[in-house]
C-alpha positions as CSV (number, residue, x, y, z in Angstrom):
1,M,-20.7,-16.5,17.4
2,K,-19.0,-14.1,20.1
3,I,-17.0,-17.0,21.7
4,T,-16.0,-18.6,18.8
5,K,-14.4,-14.9,17.4
6,L,-13.1,-14.7,20.6
7,L,-11.5,-18.3,20.9
8,L,-10.3,-17.7,17.6
9,Q,-8.5,-14.4,18.7
10,L,-7.1,-16.0,21.4
11,F,-5.7,-18.4,19.3
12,L,-4.3,-16.2,16.9
13,V,-2.8,-13.8,19.3
14,S,-1.2,-17.1,21.0
15,I,0.4,-17.3,17.7
16,V,1.7,-13.6,17.5
17,L,2.8,-13.9,21.1
18,T,5.1,-17.0,21.0
19,S,8.0,-15.1,19.0
20,C,8.1,-12.0,21.3
21,S,9.4,-10.7,24.3
22,S,7.3,-10.2,27.4
23,E,8.4,-6.5,27.1
24,D,7.1,-6.7,23.5
25,K,3.4,-8.1,24.7
26,I,0.7,-6.0,23.5
27,V,-3.1,-6.3,25.0
28,E,-5.8,-6.7,22.0
29,V,-9.4,-5.4,22.6
30,S,-11.6,-6.9,20.4
31,R,-14.2,-4.3,19.1
32,E,-17.3,-4.5,16.8
33,A,-16.2,-1.3,14.6
34,Y,-13.3,-0.6,12.9
35,D,-13.7,3.0,11.8
36,N,-12.0,6.2,13.2
37,G,-8.7,4.3,13.5
38,I,-5.6,3.1,11.3
39,I,-5.8,-0.4,9.3
40,I,-2.4,-2.2,8.5
41,S,-2.6,-5.0,6.0
42,S,0.2,-7.4,6.0
43,E,0.5,-9.8,2.8
44,G,2.0,-12.8,5.2
45,N,4.7,-14.9,4.2
46,F,4.8,-15.3,0.0
47,G,3.2,-18.8,-0.7
48,A,1.5,-19.2,2.9
49,K,-1.5,-17.6,1.9
50,D,-1.5,-16.1,5.6
51,G,-2.0,-12.2,4.7
52,S,-3.9,-10.5,7.7
53,I,-5.4,-7.3,8.7
54,S,-4.5,-5.1,12.1
55,F,-6.4,-2.3,13.3
56,L,-4.9,0.4,15.9
57,D,-7.4,3.3,17.5
58,S,-6.6,6.7,16.8
59,S,-5.7,7.3,20.4
60,I,-2.7,4.7,19.3
61,K,-4.1,3.3,22.9
62,E,-5.8,-0.1,21.7
63,S,-4.9,-2.6,19.0
64,E,-6.2,-5.7,17.4
65,N,-4.8,-8.1,15.1
66,F,-6.1,-10.8,12.7
67,V,-9.6,-8.6,12.3
68,Y,-10.7,-10.6,8.9
69,A,-10.1,-13.6,10.8
70,G,-11.9,-12.9,14.1
71,V,-15.3,-11.4,12.5
72,N,-15.7,-13.9,9.8
73,G,-14.0,-17.2,11.3
74,A,-11.4,-17.9,8.6
75,L,-8.5,-16.5,7.3
76,L,-8.4,-14.6,4.0
77,G,-6.5,-17.2,2.1
78,G,-4.0,-14.8,0.1
79,L,-1.5,-12.6,0.1
80,I,-2.4,-9.0,0.8
81,Q,-1.4,-6.6,-1.9
82,S,-3.5,-3.9,-1.2
83,I,-6.9,-2.3,0.4
84,T,-9.2,0.1,-1.0
85,F,-12.0,1.9,0.9
86,T,-15.1,3.2,-0.4
87,D,-17.9,5.1,2.1
88,T,-19.3,1.7,3.0
89,E,-16.9,-1.2,1.8
90,A,-13.4,-2.2,1.7
91,Y,-12.1,-3.7,-1.2
92,I,-9.0,-6.5,-0.3
93,I,-6.9,-7.4,-3.1
94,L,-5.4,-10.9,-2.8
95,N,-3.2,-11.0,-5.7
96,D,-1.5,-14.6,-5.3
97,V,-5.2,-16.2,-5.8
98,N,-6.7,-13.4,-8.0
99,T,-9.3,-12.6,-5.7
100,I,-11.0,-9.2,-4.2
101,V,-12.9,-9.9,-1.2
102,V,-15.5,-7.4,-0.1
103,V,-16.3,-6.5,3.7
104,D,-18.1,-4.1,5.0
105,R,-15.8,-1.1,5.7
106,V,-16.7,-0.7,9.5
107,S,-17.5,-4.0,11.3
108,F,-14.8,-5.7,8.0
109,K,-18.0,-8.5,7.5
110,K,-17.9,-10.0,4.5
111,K,-20.1,-9.1,1.6
112,G,-19.0,-10.9,-1.1
113,Q,-16.2,-11.7,-3.5
114,I,-14.7,-11.7,-7.1
115,T,-12.9,-14.8,-8.2
116,T,-12.7,-14.2,-11.7
117,G,-11.2,-11.8,-14.6
118,F,-8.3,-10.9,-12.2
119,N,-4.7,-11.8,-13.4
120,T,-1.9,-10.6,-10.4
121,P,-4.2,-7.6,-9.4
122,R,-2.4,-4.8,-7.8
123,Y,-4.4,-1.8,-7.2
124,M,-8.0,-0.2,-7.1
125,T,-9.5,2.8,-7.5
126,V,-13.1,3.9,-7.4
127,L,-15.7,5.8,-9.5
128,G,-19.3,5.8,-9.1
129,S,-20.4,2.3,-9.3
130,K,-17.2,1.0,-11.4
131,G,-13.7,-0.2,-9.6
132,Y,-10.6,-0.3,-11.6
133,V,-8.2,-2.6,-10.9
134,T,-4.2,-2.9,-12.2
135,N,-3.2,-5.7,-13.4
136,W,0.4,-7.5,-13.9
137,G,-0.8,-10.4,-16.2
138,A,1.3,-13.7,-16.8
139,T,5.1,-13.4,-15.7
140,D,6.2,-14.8,-18.9
141,N,4.1,-12.0,-20.9
142,E,4.9,-8.6,-21.2
143,S,2.1,-7.4,-23.3
144,D,-0.9,-8.9,-21.4
145,D,-1.1,-6.1,-18.7
146,F,-4.5,-4.5,-18.4
147,V,-7.0,-2.6,-16.0
148,A,-9.9,-4.7,-15.2
149,I,-13.2,-2.7,-15.0
150,V,-15.3,-4.0,-12.1
151,D,-19.4,-3.6,-11.7
152,L,-19.3,-2.9,-7.9
153,N,-22.9,-4.0,-7.7
154,S,-23.0,-7.3,-9.5
155,L,-18.9,-7.9,-8.2
156,K,-18.4,-8.9,-11.6
157,V,-15.3,-8.1,-14.3
158,E,-17.2,-6.4,-17.2
159,G,-14.2,-5.3,-19.4
160,K,-10.5,-4.5,-19.3
161,I,-8.3,-1.6,-20.9
162,D,-5.6,-2.9,-22.3
163,V,-2.3,-0.9,-20.9
164,E,1.6,-0.9,-21.0
165,L,3.9,-3.2,-19.1
166,G,3.4,-2.9,-15.3
167,P,0.5,-0.8,-14.1
168,E,0.8,-0.4,-10.7
169,Q,-0.9,2.2,-8.5
170,I,-3.8,3.8,-9.9
171,L,-5.8,6.9,-8.7
172,N,-8.8,8.8,-10.4
173,K,-9.9,12.5,-11.3
174,D,-11.9,14.7,-13.3
175,N,-13.1,10.9,-14.9
176,K,-9.7,10.1,-15.9
177,L,-7.4,7.3,-14.8
178,Y,-3.9,8.0,-13.7
179,V,-1.6,4.6,-13.6
180,S,2.0,4.6,-12.8
181,H,3.9,1.8,-14.5
182,K,6.7,0.4,-12.4
183,G,7.2,-2.1,-14.9
184,A,5.9,-5.3,-13.2
185,Y,8.8,-7.9,-13.4
186,G,10.8,-5.7,-15.4
187,S,10.9,-2.0,-15.6
188,N,9.1,0.7,-17.4
189,N,8.8,4.6,-17.1
190,I,5.4,6.0,-17.8
191,I,2.6,7.3,-16.1
192,S,-0.8,6.3,-18.2
193,I,-3.7,8.6,-18.3
194,I,-7.3,6.9,-19.6
195,D,-9.7,9.1,-20.7
196,L,-13.2,7.5,-19.3
197,N,-15.3,10.6,-21.5
198,D,-13.3,9.5,-24.5
199,N,-13.9,6.0,-25.0
200,N,-11.1,4.9,-22.4
201,S,-8.6,6.2,-24.9
202,I,-4.5,6.4,-23.2
203,S,-2.4,9.0,-23.1
204,T,1.3,8.4,-21.4
205,V,3.8,10.8,-20.0
206,T,7.3,9.9,-19.5
207,V,9.0,10.2,-16.0
208,K,12.0,8.0,-14.6
209,D,12.5,5.0,-14.5
210,K,10.3,2.7,-12.2
211,P,7.2,5.0,-10.8
212,D,5.4,3.5,-8.1
213,E,4.1,6.2,-5.4
214,I,1.7,8.7,-6.6
215,A,-0.3,11.4,-5.4
216,F,-2.4,14.4,-5.9
217,D,-0.9,17.6,-4.3
218,G,-3.4,20.3,-3.2
219,S,-3.0,22.5,-6.9
220,G,-4.2,19.0,-8.6
221,N,-0.3,18.1,-9.7
222,L,0.0,14.8,-10.0
223,I,3.6,13.7,-7.6
224,V,5.4,10.9,-8.7
225,L,7.7,8.6,-7.1
226,S,10.5,6.5,-9.7
227,E,12.9,4.5,-7.8
228,G,15.3,4.2,-10.6
229,K,16.9,0.8,-11.7
230,A,19.1,-0.6,-8.6
231,A,22.5,-1.5,-9.4
232,Y,22.0,-5.2,-9.2
233,T,20.1,-4.9,-12.6
234,G,23.6,-3.9,-14.1
235,D,21.5,-0.8,-15.5
236,E,21.0,1.3,-12.8
237,T,19.2,4.5,-13.7
238,L,18.4,7.8,-11.5
239,G,15.5,7.7,-9.4
240,A,13.3,11.0,-9.1
241,I,10.6,13.2,-7.3
242,S,8.3,14.0,-10.6
243,K,5.3,16.8,-10.5
244,V,3.1,16.6,-13.4
245,N,1.0,19.3,-14.5
246,I,-2.1,17.1,-15.8
247,A,-3.5,20.0,-17.7
248,N,-0.4,20.3,-20.3
249,K,1.1,16.9,-19.0
250,T,4.2,18.9,-18.6
251,V,6.9,17.4,-16.1
252,E,9.2,18.9,-13.4
253,E,11.6,16.5,-11.6
254,I,13.9,16.6,-9.1
255,V,16.3,13.8,-9.5
256,F,18.3,11.5,-6.8
257,P,21.8,11.3,-6.8
258,E,23.5,8.0,-8.5
259,G,23.0,5.2,-6.6
260,V,20.1,6.8,-4.3
261,H,17.0,5.1,-4.9
262,P,13.8,6.1,-2.9
263,S,11.0,3.5,-2.0
264,L,8.1,5.0,-0.1
265,M,6.0,8.3,0.0
266,T,3.1,9.9,1.3
267,L,1.7,13.6,1.1
268,D,0.2,15.5,4.3
269,N,-0.9,18.9,3.7
270,N,1.5,19.9,1.0
271,N,4.3,18.2,2.6
272,L,5.9,15.2,1.3
273,Y,7.6,12.1,2.9
274,Y,9.8,9.8,1.3
275,S,12.2,7.2,2.1
276,I,15.7,6.0,1.8
277,G,16.3,2.4,3.1
278,A,15.2,3.0,7.0
279,K,15.3,6.8,6.6
280,V,12.4,9.4,6.6
281,Y,12.9,12.6,4.7
282,K,10.7,15.5,4.5
283,M,10.0,18.6,2.1
284,G,7.4,20.7,0.5
285,V,5.9,19.8,-2.5
286,N,6.8,23.1,-4.3
287,D,10.4,22.8,-3.3
288,S,13.1,22.6,-5.7
289,S,16.0,20.7,-4.3
290,L,15.8,17.6,-1.9
291,P,16.2,17.9,2.0
292,A,19.8,17.8,3.3
293,S,18.9,15.3,6.1
294,E,16.5,13.0,7.3
295,I,14.0,13.7,9.9
296,I,13.2,9.9,11.2
297,T,15.0,6.9,11.1
298,V,13.2,3.7,11.6
299,D,14.5,1.2,14.1
300,L,14.8,-2.2,12.0
301,F,14.9,-5.8,13.9
302,T,18.3,-7.4,14.5
303,D,17.0,-10.2,15.9
304,E,17.7,-13.2,14.0
305,S,14.4,-14.9,14.6
306,K,12.7,-12.3,12.4
307,G,14.6,-13.6,9.4
308,A,17.2,-12.0,7.4
309,Y,15.0,-9.8,5.0
310,I,14.1,-6.9,7.0
311,L,12.5,-3.5,5.5
312,F,10.8,-0.5,6.4
313,Y,7.9,-1.5,4.1
314,G,5.2,0.9,4.7
315,M,4.3,4.5,6.0
316,G,1.8,6.7,6.4
317,V,1.2,10.5,7.8
318,K,-1.8,11.9,9.6
319,E,-2.7,14.6,11.9
320,G,1.0,14.8,12.8
321,R,1.5,11.6,13.5
322,L,4.2,9.2,11.3
323,Y,3.4,5.3,11.1
324,A,6.2,3.2,9.7
325,L,6.0,-0.4,9.3
326,N,9.2,-2.5,10.7
327,T,8.5,-5.4,8.5
328,S,9.9,-9.2,8.7
329,F,8.3,-11.7,6.1
330,V,8.9,-15.3,8.7
331,S,7.8,-13.7,12.0
332,T,5.4,-10.4,13.3
333,S,6.1,-7.3,11.9
334,E,6.0,-3.8,14.1
335,V,4.4,-0.3,13.5
336,Q,6.2,2.6,14.9
337,V,4.6,5.6,15.7
338,F,6.5,8.8,15.4
339,N,5.0,12.5,16.7
340,L,6.0,15.0,13.9
341,S,6.5,17.9,16.4
342,D,9.8,16.6,17.7
343,N,10.2,13.5,15.4
344,K,10.5,11.4,18.3
345,K,8.5,7.7,18.4
346,V,6.6,7.5,21.1
347,K,4.7,3.9,20.4
348,S,5.2,0.4,18.8
349,F,2.6,-1.9,18.2
350,E,3.0,-5.5,17.0
351,V,1.5,-6.4,13.7
352,G,1.4,-9.6,11.2
353,V,3.8,-10.8,9.0
354,G,4.7,-9.3,5.8
355,A,3.2,-5.9,7.2
356,S,3.0,-3.5,4.1
357,K,0.4,-1.1,4.0
358,I,-1.3,1.8,6.5
359,Y,-4.5,3.3,5.7
360,F,-6.9,5.8,7.8
361,N,-10.3,4.3,8.0
């Protein structure tokens, strides 16, 4: 089994390195445990079903690509939308094949999968023995969106909660679910609050258009990043950072200037980091105005072999470091590591095609 794993990893690494200059090559280290480090999920090239997972150790000295394939001897077989971690498992959502693959959180050995009950699944939160998964539904139907209820013991979908258009990120707190509604293939402007203690009753809070990233601050407020509708839609609207008091559902907003559309957001120690284009901005969660300038600019690919569609596509912050994904959808992507003490880049590593999410395992 170890020989098979090694051969597969060498083959996959050779694929990665064919598109790289020699100075960019990294030495991968095969390991048995993937905790105490950083997990990077890569969507793959849409339609190719080649999503992959990479690992970077916490010392940022060692990395390994194609973790799932190396451990299990097979590709995941889909586009990785997101991963949800519990103490013992990781749930990998493949949204183009309506599947969740369950692996051991540390070894990444496959433990099972769920292949029915989803329709374009997006994100998941876990509460006890239940998983709650947002689903966009069919592309031609704006009223079939739902949150699937998964029994994590049987790995079966046991029910669903119908919700409004475009459920995206989902969190839980005090037996309630909080769902941002970006709007799927259209647009929406609400946060749904699903009360699991009250027969899954739903209330909503209105924010600016296309809310996506959500997180709880240290005071228990829900912080929401709304991108706003882009100019190409013909109906451009404003983006905002909203603070929702979940007790009384009041909203405080900091609105972005016209034509400015934020995307990524992450919170760390009540500091809020968000992106506009390739630039990263930092502010306190209690600040009343936007920062005047960026702290970091991510170096995006300029090599034509990386394709015309290059994005700063994912971000994470932990223990004084910011991790940024420089993403290509036709070739290998890159994770760039910045020290937040001086906001300077200290390292970069190659990761999979379409790198999109950063997790701390």
